[in-house]
LUMZA-589937 format. One line per field, with one value per residue (C-alpha): residue number from 1; x, y, z. Coordinates in nm, 2 decimals, m for minus. Example, Ala and Ser with C-alpha at 12.3 -4.5 7.8 and 13.67 -1.06 7.14 Angstrom:
LUMZA-589937
torvo = c(1, 2)
px = c(1.23, 1.37)
py = c(m0.45, m0.11)
pz = c(0.78, 0.71)
This chain:
LUMZA-589937
torvo = c(1, 2, 3, 4, 5, 6, 7, 8, 9, 10, 11, 12, 13, 14, 15, 16, 17, 18, 19, 20, 21, 22, 23, 24, 25, 26, 27, 28, 29, 30, 31, 32, 33, 34, 35, 36, 37, 38, 39, 40, 41, 42, 43, 44, 45, 46, 47, 48, 49, 50, 51, 52, 53, 54, 55, 56, 57, 58, 59, 60, 61, 62, 63, 64, 65, 66, 67, 68, 69, 70, 71, 72, 73, 74, 75, 76, 77, 78, 79, 80, 81, 82, 83, 84, 85, 86, 87, 88, 89, 90, 91, 92, 93, 94, 95, 96, 97, 98, 99, 100, 101, 102, 103, 104, 105, 106, 107, 108, 109, 110, 111, 112, 113, 114, 115, 116, 117, 118, 119, 120, 121, 122, 123, 124, 125, 126, 127, 128, 129, 130, 131, 132, 133, 134, 135, 136, 137, 138, 139, 140, 141, 142, 143, 144, 145, 146, 147, 148, 149, 150, 151, 152, 153, 154, 155, 156, 157, 158, 159, 160, 161, 162, 163, 164, 165, 166, 167, 168, 169, 170, 171, 172, 173, 174, 175, 176, 177, 178, 179, 180, 181, 182, 183, 184, 185, 186, 187, 188, 189, 190, 191, 192, 193, 194, 195, 196, 197, 198, 199, 200, 201, 202, 203, 204, 205, 206, 207, 208, 209, 210, 211, 212, 213, 214, 215, 216, 217, 218, 219, 220, 221, 222, 223, 224, 225, 226, 227, 228, 229, 230, 231, 232, 233, 234, 235, 236, 237, 238, 239, 240, 241, 242, 243, 244, 245, 246, 247, 248, 249, 250, 251, 252, 253, 254, 255, 256, 257, 258, 259, 260, 261, 262, 263, 264, 265, 266, 267, 268, 269, 270, 271, 272, 273, 274, 275, 276, 277, 278, 279, 280, 281, 282, 283, 284, 285, 286, 287, 288, 289, 290, 291, 292, 293, 294, 295, 296, 297, 298, 299, 300, 301, 302, 303, 304, 305, 306, 307, 308, 309, 310, 311, 312, 313, 314, 315, 316, 317, 318, 319, 320, 321, 322, 323, 324, 325, 326, 327, 328, 329, 330, 331, 332, 333, 334, 335, 336, 337, 338, 339, 340, 341, 342, 343, 344, 345, 346, 347, 348, 349, 350, 351, 352, 353, 354, 355, 356, 357, 358, 359, 360, 361, 362, 363, 364, 365, 366, 367, 368, 369, 370, 371, 372, 373, 374, 375, 376, 377, 378, 379, 380, 381, 382, 383, 384, 385, 386, 387, 388, 389, 390, 391, 392, 393, 394, 395, 396, 397, 398, 399, 400, 401, 402, 403, 404, 405, 406, 407, 408, 409, 410, 411, 412, 413, 414, 415, 416, 417, 418, 419, 420, 421, 422, 423, 424, 425, 426, 427, 428, 429, 430, 431, 432, 433, 434, 435, 436, 437, 438, 439, 440, 441, 442, 443, 444, 445, 446, 447, 448, 449, 450, 451, 452, 453, 454, 455, 456, 457, 458, 459, 460, 461, 462, 463, 464, 465, 466, 467, 468, 469, 470, 471, 472, 473, 474, 475, 476, 477, 478, 479, 480, 481, 482, 483, 484, 485, 486, 487, 488, 489, 490, 491, 492, 493, 494, 495, 496, 497, 498, 499, 500, 501, 502, 503, 504, 505, 506, 507, 508, 509, 510, 511, 512, 513, 514, 515, 516, 517, 518, 519, 520, 521, 522, 523, 524, 525, 526, 527, 528, 529, 530, 531, 532, 533, 534, 535, 536, 537, 538, 539, 540, 541, 542, 543, 544, 545, 546, 547, 548, 549, 550, 551, 552, 553, 554, 555, 556, 557, 558, 559, 560, 561, 562, 563, 564, 565, 566, 567)
px = c(4.25, 4.27, 3.91, 3.79, 3.98, 3.82, 3.48, 3.54, 3.65, 3.34, 3.12, 3.28, 3.22, 2.85, 2.82, 2.99, 2.74, 2.45, 2.57, 2.67, 2.47, 2.26, 2.12, 2.13, 1.82, 1.72, 1.67, 1.33, 1.18, 0.98, 0.85, 0.67, 0.48, 0.28, m0.01, 0.04, 0.36, 0.60, 0.97, 0.94, 0.70, 0.96, 1.20, 1.51, 1.46, 1.47, 1.11, 1.14, 0.79, 0.74, 0.82, 0.93, 1.19, 1.18, 1.23, 1.49, 1.69, 1.64, 1.76, 2.09, 2.14, 2.01, 2.07, 1.87, 1.80, 1.79, 1.63, 1.38, 1.07, 0.72, 0.43, 0.21, m0.07, m0.10, m0.23, 0.03, 0.31, 0.18, 0.17, 0.53, 0.63, 0.47, 0.61, 0.93, 0.77, 0.63, 0.28, 0.15, 0.28, 0.09, m0.24, m0.26, m0.29, m0.55, m0.70, m1.05, m1.27, m1.12, m0.79, m0.64, m0.68, m0.35, m0.37, m0.33, m0.07, 0.17, 0.42, 0.43, 0.71, 0.49, 0.46, 0.83, 0.91, 0.64, 0.79, 1.12, 0.97, 0.86, 0.56, 0.39, 0.16, 0.00, m0.13, m0.30, m0.39, m0.38, m0.57, m0.49, m0.83, m1.09, m1.22, m1.09, m0.86, m0.68, m0.69, m0.37, m0.45, m0.48, m0.15, 0.09, 0.00, m0.07, m0.26, m0.40, m0.58, m0.69, m0.97, m1.20, m1.07, m0.83, m0.94, m1.16, m1.42, m1.48, m1.83, m1.80, m1.70, m1.94, m2.24, m2.21, m1.87, m1.65, m1.43, m1.06, m1.18, m1.36, m1.37, m1.47, m1.16, m1.12, m0.93, m0.84, m1.12, m1.39, m1.53, m1.46, m1.50, m1.19, m1.18, m0.95, m0.76, m0.72, m0.34, m0.30, m0.51, m0.30, 0.01, m0.14, m0.19, 0.16, 0.32, 0.13, 0.23, 0.60, 0.57, 0.41, 0.66, 0.84, 1.13, 1.02, 1.15, 0.88, 0.78, 0.57, 0.42, 0.30, 0.10, m0.07, m0.35, m0.23, m0.17, m0.43, m0.75, m0.98, m0.74, m0.84, m0.62, m0.64, m0.61, m0.30, m0.12, m0.26, m0.24, 0.14, 0.12, m0.18, 0.01, 0.30, 0.07, 0.01, m0.32, m0.58, m0.54, m0.16, m0.18, m0.39, m0.17, 0.15, m0.03, m0.11, 0.26, 0.37, 0.13, 0.29, 0.63, 0.50, 0.36, 0.67, 0.86, 0.62, 0.71, 1.08, 1.04, 0.85, 1.13, 1.38, 1.17, 1.17, 1.55, 1.55, 1.69, 2.03, 1.87, 1.59, 1.59, 1.39, 1.25, 1.05, 0.90, 0.61, 0.36, 0.35, 0.40, 0.23, m0.15, m0.29, m0.60, m0.40, m0.51, m0.28, 0.04, 0.21, 0.29, 0.67, 0.76, 1.13, 1.04, 0.96, 0.70, 0.37, 0.18, 0.03, m0.10, 0.16, 0.48, 0.68, 0.92, 0.68, 0.44, 0.67, 0.97, 0.93, 1.12, 1.31, 1.51, 1.67, 1.85, 2.04, 2.06, 2.36, 2.42, 2.66, 2.66, 2.42, 2.45, 2.48, 2.28, 2.29, 2.24, 2.20, 1.84, 1.62, 1.26, 0.99, 1.05, 1.39, 1.26, 1.15, 1.48, 1.67, 1.47, 1.51, 1.89, 1.93, 1.73, 1.91, 1.58, 1.59, 1.41, 1.08, 1.11, 0.99, 0.96, 1.14, 1.19, 1.19, 1.37, 1.72, 1.87, 2.01, 2.22, 2.55, 2.49, 2.37, 2.62, 2.94, 2.88, 2.94, 3.06, 3.03, 2.65, 2.51, 2.30, 1.93, 1.61, 1.29, 0.93, 0.63, 0.27, m0.07, m0.42, m0.77, m0.90, m0.90, m0.57, m0.25, m0.24, 0.09, 0.25, m0.04, 0.09, 0.43, 0.79, 1.11, 1.43, 1.77, 2.07, 2.01, 1.78, 1.40, 1.14, 0.79, 0.46, 0.21, m0.11, m0.38, m0.34, m0.64, m0.95, m0.81, m0.88, m0.59, m0.49, m0.16, m0.22, m0.23, 0.09, 0.35, 0.70, 0.93, 1.29, 1.47, 1.83, 1.78, 2.14, 2.13, 1.76, 1.61, 1.30, 1.21, 1.19, 1.38, 1.24, 1.52, 1.31, 1.37, 1.74, 1.81, 1.57, 1.81, 1.77, 1.39, 1.39, 1.62, 1.40, 1.09, 1.24, 1.32, 0.96, 0.82, 1.02, 0.91, 0.55, 0.53, 0.64, 0.38, 0.11, 0.19, 0.05, m0.30, m0.53, m0.83, m0.97, m0.95, m1.29, m1.42, m1.49, m1.84, m1.95, m1.59, m1.47, m1.23, m1.50, m1.88, m2.06, m1.88, m1.94, m1.89, m1.83, m1.81, m1.44, m1.43, m1.71, m1.64, m1.79, m1.89, m1.76, m1.78, m2.07, m2.44, m2.58, m2.30, m2.34, m2.11, m2.08, m1.89, m1.70, m1.77, m1.65, m1.92, m1.73, m2.03, m2.37, m2.67, m2.90, m2.77, m2.91, m2.83, m2.86, m2.83, m2.75, m2.82, m2.66, m2.96, m3.33, m3.54, m3.84, m4.06, m4.06, m3.82, m3.78, m3.46, m3.31, m3.07, m2.90, m2.69, m2.55, m2.86, m3.11, m3.30, m3.49, m3.70, m3.76, m3.80, m3.68, m3.97, m4.04, m3.81, m3.58, m3.23, m3.20, m3.34, m3.30, m3.33, m3.39, m3.31, m3.13, m2.98, m2.63, m2.47, m2.11, m1.86, m1.78, m2.06, m2.13, m2.33, m2.51, m2.77, m2.93, m3.21, m3.40, m3.43, m3.57, m3.53, m3.16, m2.97, m2.80, m2.56, m2.56, m2.30, m2.26, m2.39, m2.37, m2.38, m2.42, m2.42, m2.72)
py = c(4.04, 3.68, 3.71, 3.84, 3.57, 3.30, 3.45, 3.45, 3.09, 3.00, 3.17, 2.99, 2.67, 2.75, 2.84, 2.52, 2.33, 2.52, 2.44, 2.08, 1.79, 1.77, 2.12, 2.17, 2.14, 1.78, 1.60, 1.60, 1.26, 1.13, 0.78, 0.61, 0.28, 0.16, m0.09, m0.44, m0.35, m0.65, m0.68, m0.73, m0.44, m0.17, m0.11, m0.10, m0.46, m0.57, m0.56, m0.54, m0.41, m0.15, 0.22, 0.38, 0.63, 0.85, 0.55, 0.40, 0.72, 0.75, 0.40, 0.48, 0.76, 0.56, 0.23, m0.05, m0.36, m0.68, m0.87, m0.66, m0.80, m0.69, m0.89, m1.09, m0.83, m0.46, m0.37, m0.58, m0.42, m0.07, m0.15, m0.27, 0.03, 0.27, 0.11, m0.08, m0.39, m0.72, m0.66, m0.95, m0.80, m0.48, m0.68, m0.59, m0.94, m0.90, m0.65, m0.66, m0.76, m0.49, m0.67, m0.39, m0.12, 0.00, 0.04, 0.40, 0.26, 0.19, 0.47, 0.56, 0.71, 1.01, 1.06, 1.02, 1.28, 1.52, 1.51, 1.61, 1.92, 1.78, 1.88, 1.55, 1.47, 1.15, 1.11, 0.80, 0.46, 0.43, 0.10, 0.11, 0.24, 0.48, 0.62, 0.77, 0.67, 0.51, 0.77, 0.92, 1.25, 1.04, 0.87, 1.16, 1.32, 1.70, 1.65, 1.35, 1.29, 0.93, 0.70, 0.47, 0.13, m0.07, 0.03, 0.25, 0.04, m0.19, m0.30, m0.03, 0.25, 0.55, 0.47, 0.55, 0.72, 0.42, 0.49, 0.60, 0.92, 1.19, 0.98, 1.13, 1.13, 1.19, 1.51, 1.50, 1.24, 1.45, 1.35, 1.59, 1.58, 1.58, 1.59, 1.38, 1.06, 0.97, 0.93, 1.27, 1.42, 1.27, 1.40, 1.75, 1.76, 1.63, 1.89, 2.17, 2.03, 2.04, 2.39, 2.52, 2.34, 2.66, 2.64, 2.31, 1.98, 1.78, 1.42, 1.32, 0.97, 0.92, 0.60, 0.57, 0.31, 0.17, m0.06, m0.24, m0.36, m0.24, m0.17, 0.18, 0.44, 0.69, 0.55, 0.77, 0.55, 0.21, 0.26, 0.23, m0.12, m0.22, m0.11, m0.33, m0.63, m0.68, m0.80, m0.55, m0.64, m0.61, m0.29, m0.13, m0.26, m0.13, 0.19, 0.25, 0.19, 0.44, 0.69, 0.62, 0.70, 1.03, 1.13, 1.03, 1.26, 1.54, 1.49, 1.48, 1.81, 1.97, 1.89, 2.04, 2.36, 2.39, 2.38, 2.07, 1.80, 1.78, 1.75, 1.50, 1.12, 0.93, 0.58, 0.38, 0.03, m0.19, m0.32, m0.68, m0.89, m0.87, m0.89, m1.24, m1.13, m1.12, m1.39, m1.30, m1.49, m1.19, m1.03, m1.03, m1.17, m1.26, m1.62, m1.58, m1.80, m1.70, m1.38, m1.15, m1.34, m1.62, m1.65, m1.76, m1.49, m1.32, m1.27, m1.09, m0.96, m0.59, m0.32, m0.10, 0.22, 0.44, 0.77, 0.93, 1.31, 1.46, 1.16, 0.98, 0.61, 0.62, 0.45, 0.08, m0.24, m0.45, m0.82, m0.79, m0.87, m0.59, m0.56, m0.29, m0.34, m0.18, 0.15, 0.33, 0.28, 0.36, 0.69, 0.79, 0.73, 0.93, 1.22, 1.18, 1.14, 0.93, 0.60, 0.61, 0.50, 0.15, 0.05, m0.26, m0.25, m0.59, m0.42, m0.27, 0.04, m0.01, 0.31, 0.12, m0.05, 0.26, 0.51, 0.31, 0.00, m0.22, m0.56, m0.74, m0.75, m1.00, m1.29, m1.23, m1.42, m1.30, m1.43, m1.41, m1.51, m1.43, m1.58, m1.47, m1.49, m1.31, m1.45, m1.60, m1.98, m2.17, m2.26, m2.14, m2.00, m1.91, m1.86, m1.83, m1.70, m1.74, m1.67, m1.83, m2.10, m2.04, m2.26, m2.25, m2.39, m2.26, m2.44, m2.22, m1.91, m1.68, m1.88, m2.21, m2.49, m2.55, m2.77, m2.87, m3.21, m3.06, m2.86, m2.94, m2.80, m2.71, m2.59, m2.38, m2.27, m1.92, m1.88, m2.17, m2.18, m1.82, m1.93, m2.19, m2.49, m2.76, m2.86, m2.97, m3.06, m3.43, m3.39, m3.14, m3.23, m3.08, m2.73, m2.77, m2.84, m2.56, m2.31, m2.45, m2.40, m2.04, m1.99, m2.15, m1.91, m1.61, m1.72, m1.78, m1.41, m1.30, m1.47, m1.26, m0.97, m0.83, m0.93, m0.75, m0.53, m0.16, m0.01, 0.27, 0.59, 0.73, 1.06, 1.19, 1.55, 1.41, 1.28, 1.34, 1.20, 0.86, 0.66, 0.29, 0.06, m0.31, m0.28, m0.29, m0.52, m0.87, m1.20, m1.14, m1.07, m0.74, m0.78, m0.74, m1.05, m1.05, m0.92, m0.84, m0.68, m0.35, m0.29, 0.06, 0.28, 0.54, 0.84, 1.04, 0.91, 1.07, 1.06, 0.97, 0.98, 0.66, 0.64, 0.30, 0.31, 0.01, m0.04, 0.02, 0.12, m0.16, m0.29, m0.33, m0.24, m0.45, m0.47, m0.33, m0.43, m0.23, m0.42, m0.22, m0.46, m0.66, m0.39, m0.43, m0.16, m0.22, 0.00, m0.05, 0.07, 0.17, 0.08, 0.27, 0.39, 0.28, 0.43, 0.39, 0.64, 0.60, 0.96, 0.93, 0.64, 0.66, 0.52, 0.46, 0.55, 0.27, m0.03, m0.19, m0.42, m0.27, m0.44, m0.33, m0.53, m0.53, m0.85, m0.96, m1.30, m1.41, m1.33, m1.07, m0.82, m0.58, m0.22, m0.06, 0.24, 0.34, 0.70, 0.76, 1.13, 1.27, 1.51)
pz = c(2.29, 2.40, 2.53, 2.19, 2.01, 2.23, 2.16, 1.79, 1.81, 2.01, 1.76, 1.47, 1.66, 1.70, 1.33, 1.23, 1.44, 1.29, 0.93, 1.01, 0.87, 1.18, 1.15, 0.77, 0.56, 0.57, 0.24, 0.08, 0.01, m0.29, m0.22, m0.50, m0.49, m0.79, m0.79, m0.95, m1.13, m1.11, m1.16, m1.53, m1.59, m1.65, m1.93, m1.71, m1.61, m1.97, m2.09, m2.47, m2.53, m2.26, m2.30, m1.97, m2.08, m1.76, m1.53, m1.76, m1.75, m1.38, m1.33, m1.49, m1.23, m0.93, m0.75, m0.90, m0.68, m0.88, m0.59, m0.40, m0.24, m0.14, 0.00, m0.24, m0.22, m0.18, 0.17, 0.36, 0.15, 0.22, 0.59, 0.59, 0.38, 0.62, 0.94, 0.86, 1.02, 0.90, 0.78, 0.98, 1.30, 1.23, 1.18, 0.81, 0.67, 0.40, 0.16, 0.29, 0.59, 0.81, 0.79, 0.57, 0.84, 0.99, 1.37, 1.50, 1.75, 1.46, 1.40, 1.03, 0.83, 0.78, 1.16, 1.21, 0.93, 1.04, 1.39, 1.24, 1.07, 0.73, 0.54, 0.45, 0.16, 0.03, m0.33, m0.46, m0.32, 0.06, 0.12, 0.50, 0.61, 0.47, 0.80, 1.13, 1.30, 1.00, 0.72, 0.59, 0.78, 1.10, 1.04, 0.99, 0.66, 0.65, 0.32, 0.13, m0.20, m0.22, m0.34, m0.15, m0.06, m0.27, m0.62, m0.83, m1.00, m0.71, m0.59, m0.32, m0.56, m0.58, m0.79, m1.16, m1.10, m1.08, m1.38, m1.38, m1.56, m1.36, m1.05, m0.72, m0.49, m0.11, m0.03, 0.34, 0.38, 0.21, m0.13, m0.42, m0.79, m1.01, m1.39, m1.60, m1.54, m1.17, m1.18, m1.35, m1.07, m0.81, m0.98, m1.02, m0.65, m0.58, m0.81, m0.64, m0.30, m0.40, m0.53, m0.21, 0.03, 0.11, 0.36, 0.51, 0.37, 0.20, 0.20, m0.10, m0.10, m0.45, m0.49, m0.83, m0.83, m1.16, m1.35, m1.13, m1.30, m1.44, m1.73, m1.82, m1.99, m2.27, m2.62, m2.68, m2.43, m2.54, m2.92, m2.96, m2.80, m3.01, m3.32, m3.21, m3.23, m2.86, m2.72, m2.61, m2.25, m2.26, m2.46, m2.19, m1.91, m2.07, m2.16, m1.79, m1.70, m1.97, m1.81, m1.47, m1.64, m1.78, m1.44, m1.25, m1.49, m1.40, m1.03, m1.11, m1.30, m1.02, m0.78, m1.02, m1.06, m0.68, m0.69, m0.48, m0.71, m0.54, m0.20, m0.26, m0.19, m0.45, m0.39, m0.65, m0.59, m0.69, m0.43, m0.55, m0.86, m1.19, m1.17, m1.15, m1.36, m1.68, m1.93, m2.23, m2.30, m2.46, m2.13, m2.08, m1.73, m1.75, m1.72, m1.35, m1.19, m1.04, m1.02, m0.76, m0.45, m0.51, m0.31, m0.61, m0.74, m0.99, m0.70, m0.47, m0.66, m0.76, m0.94, m0.70, m0.75, m0.48, m0.57, m0.29, m0.26, m0.42, m0.64, m0.40, m0.45, m0.74, m1.08, m0.99, m0.98, m0.66, m0.61, m0.24, m0.13, 0.00, 0.11, 0.16, 0.53, 0.48, 0.34, 0.65, 0.84, 0.52, 0.46, 0.83, 0.81, 0.49, 0.65, 0.98, 1.17, 1.48, 1.48, 1.68, 2.04, 2.13, 1.77, 1.66, 1.29, 1.10, 0.82, 0.82, 0.67, 0.32, 0.35, 0.39, 0.06, m0.11, 0.02, 0.08, m0.13, 0.17, 0.06, 0.39, 0.39, 0.63, 0.52, 0.60, 0.62, 0.46, 0.52, 0.29, 0.36, 0.22, 0.24, 0.32, 0.67, 1.01, 1.14, 0.99, 0.96, 1.00, 0.67, 0.46, 0.13, 0.27, 0.15, 0.34, 0.18, 0.35, 0.14, m0.20, m0.07, m0.08, 0.09, m0.06, 0.06, m0.19, m0.09, 0.06, m0.15, m0.13, m0.03, m0.16, 0.09, 0.33, 0.62, 0.77, 0.61, 0.26, 0.30, 0.03, 0.08, m0.21, m0.20, m0.47, m0.51, m0.66, m0.74, m0.98, m1.05, m1.04, m1.23, m0.96, m1.19, m0.99, m0.66, m0.43, m0.12, m0.17, m0.22, 0.07, 0.35, 0.61, 0.45, 0.44, 0.81, 0.89, 0.70, 0.86, 1.20, 1.12, 0.99, 1.31, 1.53, 1.32, 1.31, 1.69, 1.72, 1.47, 1.67, 1.97, 1.78, 1.83, 1.54, 1.68, 1.39, 1.41, 1.50, 1.28, 1.48, 1.46, 1.61, 1.65, 1.59, 1.32, 1.08, 1.06, 0.87, 0.84, 0.52, 0.55, 0.25, 0.19, 0.20, 0.58, 0.68, 0.81, 0.72, 0.36, 0.01, m0.17, m0.41, m0.42, m0.25, 0.02, 0.37, 0.66, 1.00, 1.08, 1.41, 1.53, 1.82, 1.89, 2.04, 2.13, 2.25, 2.09, 1.79, 1.44, 1.09, 0.91, 0.53, 0.35, m0.03, m0.25, m0.60, m0.82, m0.83, m0.69, m0.89, m0.58, m0.21, 0.00, 0.38, 0.54, 0.87, 1.08, 1.37, 1.62, 1.88, 1.98, 1.88, 1.56, 1.37, 1.06, 0.76, 0.38, 0.04, m0.17, m0.53, m0.78, m0.50, m0.40, m0.06, 0.29, 0.57, 0.94, 1.05, 1.42, 1.58, 1.93, 1.96, 2.30, 2.35, 2.31, 2.09, 1.90, 1.61, 1.32, 1.03, 0.78, 0.49, 0.24, 0.20, m0.17, m0.25, 0.11, 0.11, 0.32, 0.09, 0.25, 0.13, m0.10, 0.14, 0.48, 0.59, 0.97, 1.07, 1.42, 1.46)
């Protein structure tokens, strides 16, 4: 009898283990990041004009971060979001010139969750690489529906199909036609993905490419703001955000229909501050200074909501400072997924704040930097926040000329001056020096990183043909009249067909040059055509530089697209 009792006790122990938190169904994850939606661009942060009823209701049930930061522009933010690391350390320092491509050696949150049994899907703007080995399906996602590059309507968008309506999208890397508004299409796919998840926990990364320019949305969304007397530009911008709100509601409803609402973690953030392209003064910005690309508050402070599974710890607003770098460790902690080996997160888990409302939260230091170029430059357009003090050196933003001699340091006390109106640098030089020292130590660590650009794979089993766009060339802009060089890694030696696509029909015949390494091949685009094809080009295996241009009025003009197909 005692033997039987002991076996029963042992069996009960095993069952208890099986149904413990470690073995129970892990929480689902819905991670949302929007494009150019700053701190003030939601109703729940006080915008008096904007209608975001779903997000406002959700905010009342979630934890709202009053001080949550992203990078000044999108690709670096997305790299930090995917890795839990400083974007500069990942090599993603820009939005173009191959500096927005995430290295395959980085461990993404999708890879970590997939390894723990999750079904992973990505829907919307990726902007971390269009080709292997950097596409979403190369970085841990089972399914992806994205668009080319950083925006629809760019000088590298598909010809004649660069509108937010009926745009061609990339499904698992392959171009497909979709009807309707692009964000609606991304949401349709996400809703279907949730419905088909089955027994596996799901990870949905929903990243609408709005309200990024061009400001395009159905009149039904913009009209209420026009009728309220707002400018056309602001009406379209706010209409796009209301469309985001509606589509977020569709995802929440899909989770509810799947019976998963109580076991799903929701995270909602913006990728940077309000767009710097806005010209109208009727945009409500909470009085914050700057815009996207700036390191002042309105360039880096974003809306942020986190709703824990089961409702525990929800329904509060926090003043503790958080960052996109914190989201990967936070999500892994909530899902009880081990951190990847040999990965040193720069962020820290926010779960103690969310779950337990920890009051003894340590003082932290946050670093921000953005400018164009192939490597980071010391002090160029940077900010350092430690506690309530913030050091700013705003010279050198974008392509603005910069040298160490032109640097001008400013200091703000955000607890007393959240709008950054009173520069204290002259009054508190000791704090300026202390924050500069912290930045120097951090920057020295950043510069130990590898800033070699990721080479696009050609002739691999993962992707054939490969379509190159201006998004990832180096040395030039993005428009007709610009030219740049691609970095390729030819995986299989052999013959390739190379097709070069110009932006319009040419009015006369023009010479075309293809340069592969040091080899040069000549061809031409004929009158009334926009395409040139090299039918059989032999490529050696290994890394190589690649360039192609059409000569117009004695100027090199890089092509809009180049397709390279292994024969």
